[in-house]
C-alpha positions as CSV (number, residue, x, y, z in Angstrom):
1,M,96.4,113.3,139.7
2,G,93.2,112.7,137.5
3,M,95.1,114.4,134.8
4,I,98.0,112.2,135.2
5,L,96.2,109.0,135.1
6,K,94.4,110.0,132.4
7,S,98.0,110.6,130.4
8,I,98.9,107.2,131.6
9,K,95.6,105.8,130.0
10,K,96.2,107.5,127.6
11,L,99.8,105.8,126.4
12,F,98.2,102.2,127.1
13,H,95.0,102.4,125.4
14,T,95.3,101.1,121.8
15,T,92.7,101.8,119.1
16,V,92.7,100.8,115.1
17,P,91.4,104.3,113.4
18,A,88.4,103.6,111.1
19,P,88.9,103.6,107.4
20,G,88.5,107.2,105.2
21,Y,85.5,105.2,103.4
22,L,84.7,101.5,103.5
23,E,85.0,99.3,100.6
24,D,82.2,97.2,99.3
25,D,82.0,93.9,100.8
26,Y,81.6,90.4,99.3
27,W,79.1,89.3,102.3
28,F,77.5,92.8,103.7
29,G,77.2,93.8,99.8
30,S,77.7,97.2,98.6
31,A,79.0,99.9,101.2
32,V,76.5,103.3,101.8
33,L,78.8,105.9,102.0
34,S,78.8,109.3,103.0
35,D,79.3,112.5,101.3
36,R,82.4,112.9,103.1
37,Q,83.3,109.3,102.6
38,M,82.6,109.6,98.8
39,T,84.8,112.8,98.4
40,I,87.7,110.7,100.1
41,K,87.2,107.9,98.1
42,E,87.1,109.5,94.5
43,V,90.2,112.2,95.5
44,Y,92.2,108.7,96.6
45,E,90.9,107.0,93.0
46,H,92.2,109.7,91.5
47,A,95.7,110.2,93.2
48,V,96.2,106.6,92.2
49,S,95.4,106.6,88.7
50,D,97.3,109.8,88.2
51,G,100.2,108.0,89.8
52,Q,100.4,110.1,92.8
53,L,100.1,107.3,94.6
54,L,101.1,104.0,94.8
55,P,98.0,101.2,95.0
56,E,97.3,99.3,98.2
57,D,97.3,96.2,97.8
58,D,98.2,92.8,99.6
59,T,101.5,92.0,97.5
60,L,104.8,92.9,98.7
61,E,106.7,95.9,97.6
62,P,108.4,95.8,94.7
63,K,112.1,95.0,94.5
64,D,112.8,98.5,93.0
65,I,110.4,100.5,95.4
66,H,113.1,103.3,95.8
67,E,113.2,103.7,92.2
68,T,109.4,103.8,92.3
69,I,109.5,106.2,94.7
70,Y,111.7,108.6,93.3
71,R,109.8,108.5,89.8
72,I,106.7,109.5,91.7
73,A,108.8,112.0,93.1
74,T,110.6,113.7,90.5
75,S,107.5,113.5,87.8
76,S,105.2,116.2,88.8
77,G,108.4,118.7,88.2
78,K,112.0,119.8,89.0
79,T,113.4,118.9,91.7
80,T,115.2,121.5,94.1
81,T,118.3,121.5,92.8
82,Q,117.4,121.2,89.0
83,L,115.7,124.6,90.1
84,N,118.7,125.9,92.0
85,P,121.6,124.4,90.7
86,T,124.2,126.9,92.5
87,S,122.3,125.8,96.0
88,V,124.2,123.4,98.7
89,G,121.7,121.0,97.6
90,G,119.3,118.7,99.8
91,W,117.3,119.6,102.6
92,Q,117.8,122.2,105.0
93,S,116.1,122.4,108.6
94,G,114.2,125.3,109.6
95,S,114.4,128.7,107.4
96,G,117.4,128.3,105.4
97,W,121.2,127.2,105.6
98,G,122.6,131.2,105.6
99,N,120.4,132.3,108.6
100,L,122.6,129.9,110.5
101,Y,125.4,132.0,110.3
102,D,124.2,136.1,109.7
């Protein structure tokens, strides 16, 4: 019975996850970062500068969000249909379309 109650409590317990690293705060000053937090911050900033991630700010999403995401997704290389133009195309679940009917 104890396990069931723990599971139910887990369902109703809501927390806000801590950020990967703290930003500098105008009230508290510069954030003190651990080595792990520094690494997370550097990786995030590098991904934003490379255009792999959109910067997170308090603005509304752009009107061309789908085009923006498409450009980010296709900027690093060819799409699957470009790599294999004779394939059925698109995403197939599992280990491949052909395996479903073999």
